[in-house]
N, C-alpha and C positions, 0 to 999 in steps of 0.2 A: 119556593125559587121559582125565577123568572124562566120561561120557556128557552129563550136563547141560551142561558147560563146552562140549564140542565142539558140542551144539546151539545154544548162545548165539553162539558164533563163526560158525556156518553161517548163522544169521539176519542176523548183522551184515553179512557178507560179501554176502548177498543184496540187502540194502537199499543197500549202496554201490553195486553194480553194477547193478542194476535199478530202484531208487528213482527216481532222475532220468528215466528212461524214461516210468514212470508217471506221475510228477508233470507231466511235459510235457503229457500227454493230459488231465489232470483241473484243472490251475491255469492261469487266463488270464494272459498275459503282463502286466507291470507297465503297460506303455503302454496296453493295452487297458483295464486298470482305471482308470487316469487319464482316458481318454477317457469311460468311463460315468460317473465322477464329475463330470466337467465338464458332461455332457449333463444330468445331474441337476439341477447348480447352476443352468443355464441356464433348466431348466423350473421352477425353483422359484417357488411362486405369490406374487405380491406385492399382488394384489386379488383379493378372492373375495367372493362373496355366493351366496345360495341362489336360484336362478331361478324356483323355484316361488312367491317372494313376488312377482315381476315378470313375470307371464306374458304382458303385452302390451307393457308401455313401462316405462320407467326413469326415476327422479327425478334424474338426472345427465346431462350434456350430452355427455361423451366418456371413454373408458377409455384415452387416449392421454395417459399421464402424463409430465410433465416430468422424467424421471428418466435422463436419458442421462447415463452415467458418464464421458463426454468433457467434459461441461459442469461448470464451477465458478463460484465466487464469491469476489471479493475487494473490500477496501475500499480506497478513495484517501482520505487526510485531510490537511487543510492545515496552515498555520502555526500554532504555538502562541507561538514567540519573536516579537520585535519587538513588544513591548507586550504581553506574557503577562498576561492580566488577572487581578485577585485574586480573582475570582469562582470560579476553578477549573474553567473550562469544559472544559479539555483533560482534566482528571481525570475529569470526568463522562463525558467521551465514551469514556474506556476501559471503564467499566462499561457504556455502551449498546453498545459492540462486543461485548462478551461475551453481551449479550442476543441480538445477531444472528447470531453464529457464524459469520462468514465464514471462508474457509479460510486467508487471511492478511490483513495490512493493509501499505500502502505509504504513506509519508510524503512531501511533496514539500518538505521543508527547513524550516529555522528551528525549532528545539526549545528553543533557550535564547537568552539576551539577547546573550551575548559582548561583543565590543567592549571588551576589557579585557587589559591586560597583566599581570594577577594571575592567574597560573596556579592559585592556590588557589581563587581565585572561580570560575575555568572550570570546575575539578573539582567543586565545589559544584553548579554549575548543571546540570552533567551528571548528577551523582548523583540529583539532584532529578528531572530529567527521566526518566532511566531507571527510577528506583523508581516512577514513574507509569505508564509503560510496561509495567513487570514484571508489572502486574495482568492483562495480556491472557493470554487461554487460548489465543492463537494467533501464529504468527510475525509479527515487526514488521520491515519492512524500512526503511532510512535513506537519504535523498538529502541532499547537502550543501546548505545554504543560506548567504546571507552572514552570518547571525548565528552560525551554527555554526563557520564558518571564516573569520576575517578577519585579525585580529593574530596574530603568530606563536605565542602560548600556546594559541590555539584550533585551530589547524592541527595542533601538537604532540598536543593531547588527542584529535582526531578520529583521528589516524593510529594513537595508541595503543589507541584503544577501538574503532575500527570499520574500519581499515584503508584501502583504496583510495578515492579520491573518486569514481571511476565503476566499474561493473561491470555484469554480466549473469548471469542464469540462466534456465533453461527449465523450465516448468511444465505438464504435460500438452500439450507439443507448441506451446507459446506462449512467445514469447521476450519476456523483460523487462530493459529496458535503463535502467540509472540513469545519467545524465549528469552532468556536473560544471559549473554555470555559474560557479563560483568559482575554476576551474583558473588562470585567467590573472591577474596581479598588477592591481589598479585602484588609482585615487588615492580616499582617503576624506576627508570635509569636514574642515576644522581641528576641534580639540576634539571629536573624535567620541565619546571615552571620558566626558569630563566632560558631554557633551550626553545621552548614555546614561543616566548617574546621575541627571541632573537629570530626566528624562522618568520614570524608575522611581521616582523620589521622589514625583512628583507624582500618578503613578498610584494610589499607596497612600494619599495624603493628600487628594486632590480629583481624582477620575475626569475630571469636565468640565474642570477647568483642564488636566489632562494632554492630553486629547484636544484642546483649543484650541492648546495649545503645540506639539504633534506636527503639526497642520495647517499652522501657520506655519512650522516647522522644513523641513518637506518642500518648502515653497515655496521655499525658498532656492536661488540657482543651483547651489551646491555639491553640496546633497542630490539636487537634480534630476539632476544629471550622474551622479552615483554610484548613485542607487537609484530614479530616478523611472520613471514608467510608460513603457516604451519605450526605456529606456537601452540602447545598444547594448553587447552582450556578446560579446567575442571568445572563441574556442576555440582553444587551442594545437593545432599541427599533430598532436602526438602523440596527442591524444584523437580527433582526426579519423580518422587512421590505425587506432588501435584500434577505432574504429566500423566503419570500412570491413572489417577482419579478422574482426570478430565477426558482422556481417551475412554475410559469404562464408562462414562456417563454419556459418551457420543459415539457409540459403538456403531451406529446404524447411518451415519452421514454418508454421502456419495463420494466425498473427496475430503483430504485434509491437507491443509497448507501451514507449513512452518517457517516463521522468519525468525532470525536471529542475527546478530551483527558479524561474529567472525566465523569464516568458513571452517569451523571445527572438525569437519570430516578430513581434512588434509592430514591432521595427526590427532585421530580421536583418542579422548580421554576415557576413561574407565565409565565415567559418569555418561558421556555421550554414547558409548557403545551400549549402556544400559537403555538409553532412549531408543536408539535402533531397534534393540530387541522388543521393545514395546509397541514398536510400529510395524512389526512383522505380519504382513497378510493384509495391511491396510494400504489402500491407495493414498499415496501422499507426494509431495513436492518440497523441497527445502529451497529457501532463499536466503543468501547472506550478503555480506558488503565488505568493509574495512580494508582490502588490500588496493581497492581504487583501480582495478583491472578487471575486465569482465572474462568470467571463465565458466566452461559447462562440464559437468561430469555426470556420467551415467555409472551408478554402482550397484549391481546385482538388480538392474531394471529399475533403480529409483532415480530421478533427477533431481541434482543438486546444483543449483546456479548462484554463482558469485557476481553480483551486480557490480558494473562499473560505476564510476562516480558521477555526480550531478553538479560540477563545480569544484569538488575537491581536488586536492593536487594530486597530478600524476607522480607515481612513487617509483619511477626509474626502470620498470620493465618496459622492455620494447616489444611493439606488436600491435595487433589490430584491436587489442582489448583496452588500450588507451583510448577511451571515447565515453563522453557525456552522452547518458541515453537514459531511457526509460525503458521497462518491460509491460508491453500491454498483453494482458491475460484475459481470455474469453473463457468463462466455464461452460462446457457443454454437456450433453447427455453421455459423450465418450470420453469424458476427461477435458483438461486443460488445453487450449489451443494457445501457443505464446508467440509474440512477435517482438523483437528488439527494434527500437525505434531510436535512432541518432537524434539529439536536440538539434543537430544542426541540419536536419531533415525536416523540421517543422517551423512553419511560419504562417502568418495569418492571410488573409485573403488579399491584403496590400501588397504582399510579396516581399522577398529577403531586404531587410535593410542593411545595406553595405556596413553602416558604422558599428553595427553589433557582430559582423563576422567573426572576429576574435573569440566572442563569447559563445557563438555557436560551434566554432570549429577551432579548437586550441591547438591545432598542428599547423596553424598558419593564419596569417592576416594580421592586421592593426592589434597591437596589445596582446598578442598570443604569449602565452607561456612557453609554447613549443611541447612536442610530445617526445620528451627524453627518456 
């Protein structure tokens, strides 16, 4: 073997045998490197200034910024269906939500008109609603409302597009539960499909006449029994058992939010009372919609919130609850902070467009339905 080749072999053997020992003394373990990187990240400066500029006092109140990584924001939005107004209020709301940038949005049901046996019409309505929602830059969670699932074709469409009627998820150690107030069968007023078509026609031809017609229709005994404020809604045992299992599997979360379409606490059924018992001792909050009028209840220290609409028809109640709005929720270590934001109070950096005033504020302005 030539001397040069022998020299190369000797060096190679030396590195194989001795190299790892040398490296162990001069290279830090990977775990230690990761620890150092983590420490550096924790020490990263998020707020800085030149102390020389403020030798005695500072023009701010605190350096305790609201930047807890466990806190998060989401939005609850109410009904579009059940008289979706021709002003496009719900469509505008999607643009407004993109301005606010919540982490996600949850609806409390009624996004289409429904109440038809025409499956093609049902799909057209859902295509329109989903096309509007697709504008959002964040996730949108669905909850079943009576307009979304009523006659067989609407139930089929929901199942194909969205799957189950009730479900849950956990986000940053907070449990979110979507319940289904439409799970049990219920009677509908006679000629329901024809009545819905009459209202939709009037809504486009004469909004004031549509509002008057709807108010009279909702006062009929059949409509009160099926849809009235405080109508008793039963929950099948299977859904109550599912809730019991879900709560047991998520016993240690820091908060629980429950979303359902109808504010069933107004006239609680046996099934809902069973749900309330399962929730005893747990920090939780309820959200519903359906009545198109904002309302707040504190029942034994638990908050029950009924959302006003986001484009659906006002249903005849008078008062400040007739408002198109969203609920901005910030989850903190101390529980949820909640703030109602009227859609008429949200507009982009260019300013309020007078041509859209009626859609922002239906109590007045061009094309307004009026808050009857």
